Phi, psi and omega in degrees: 000132178280146176073009182261102180258008182295142181253008183292147175256343177224140181256357184258134178287129174257129178236137175220179182219133179293125178264312177207154173237125179230169180304334186270349182163201180231133177258132177226149178253122176239110179055041170085353173258143185259121182240138171261119181253151160295156188295328190278004178258007176224149181309139178301146178083010181290155183215161176311125183095349178297145170265133184242151171229137180277121184259009183101334182230328196214148170266122179255151185285142172257122178307132175269121184296347179279355182275017190278000000 
């Protein structure tokens, strides 16, 4: 595609929710599927119930608007 200088590899936002944090990793639910990640694939300090967004390298916490 000409003129497309974007370095993004994926245009779809991947959102997940932390189901559990255990010594072996972080369990998240993404689009109805349960995945277990190594701790280094998620932002430090994630906790059960956090909403996460895949930024292409790391699952990062999405601030909850209800926490005001």
